[in-house]
C-alpha positions in Angstrom: 63.2 85.6 128.6 59.6 84.9 127.7 59.4 84.1 124.0 55.9 85.5 123.2 56.1 86.2 119.5 56.4 84.2 116.3 59.0 85.8 114.0 59.3 85.1 110.3 62.8 85.9 108.9 62.4 87.1 105.3 64.9 88.1 102.5 62.9 91.1 101.3 60.1 93.3 102.8 57.4 91.4 100.9 56.1 88.1 102.4 57.1 85.9 99.4 60.7 85.4 100.6 60.2 83.4 103.8 63.5 81.9 105.2 62.7 80.6 108.7 60.3 81.1 111.6 61.5 81.4 115.2 60.1 82.4 118.6 61.3 85.5 120.4 60.6 88.2 123.0 59.5 91.5 121.3 59.7 94.6 123.4 59.0 98.3 122.9 62.2 100.3 122.5 63.2 103.8 121.6 66.6 104.7 120.1 67.8 106.8 117.2 70.6 105.4 115.1 72.6 108.0 113.1 74.4 107.1 109.9 76.8 109.0 107.7 75.4 111.8 105.6 72.8 112.9 108.3 70.6 109.9 107.7 68.9 108.6 110.9 66.5 105.8 111.8 64.2 105.6 114.8 64.3 102.1 116.3 60.9 101.3 117.9 61.2 97.6 118.8 63.8 95.3 120.3 63.8 91.5 119.8 65.5 88.8 121.9 65.7 85.4 120.4 68.0 82.3 120.3 71.1 82.7 118.2 70.1 82.1 114.5 72.5 82.1 111.6 69.7 83.3 109.3 69.2 86.5 111.3 71.5 89.0 109.4 71.6 92.8 108.8 70.5 92.3 105.2 67.2 90.7 106.1 63.8 91.6 107.5 61.5 90.1 110.0 57.7 89.9 110.0 55.8 89.9 113.3 52.0 90.3 113.7 51.5 91.6 110.1 54.2 94.2 110.5 57.5 94.2 108.6 60.7 95.4 110.3 64.2 96.1 109.0 67.0 94.6 111.1 69.2 97.6 112.1 71.6 96.1 114.7 72.3 92.6 116.0 74.1 92.1 119.3 75.3 88.6 119.7 75.4 87.6 123.4 76.5 84.2 124.7 73.4 82.2 123.9 70.9 84.7 122.4 70.6 87.7 120.1 69.4 91.2 120.8 68.0 92.7 117.5 67.0 96.3 117.0 64.2 96.8 114.6 62.8 99.6 112.4 59.2 99.3 111.4 58.8 99.6 107.6 56.0 101.7 106.2 53.3 99.9 104.3 
């Protein structure tokens, strides 16, 4: 993988809760995730990065002045695949 982006892991959508910065490979992606009660989220980006303990479903990432909610984390042998939903500003 080609780690072409700097990713800031944050606790909340605002930029005041910085936890850690990592490098990753950000790619366009299109998938709809359906939740109970008819709620759905359109995933627009997929991130590949080294396995990081700080990357959890309750957190957000900031990449190139955009904030994304972490929707799904797939833990492979030595890296993570993370599905992202772009938050509205």
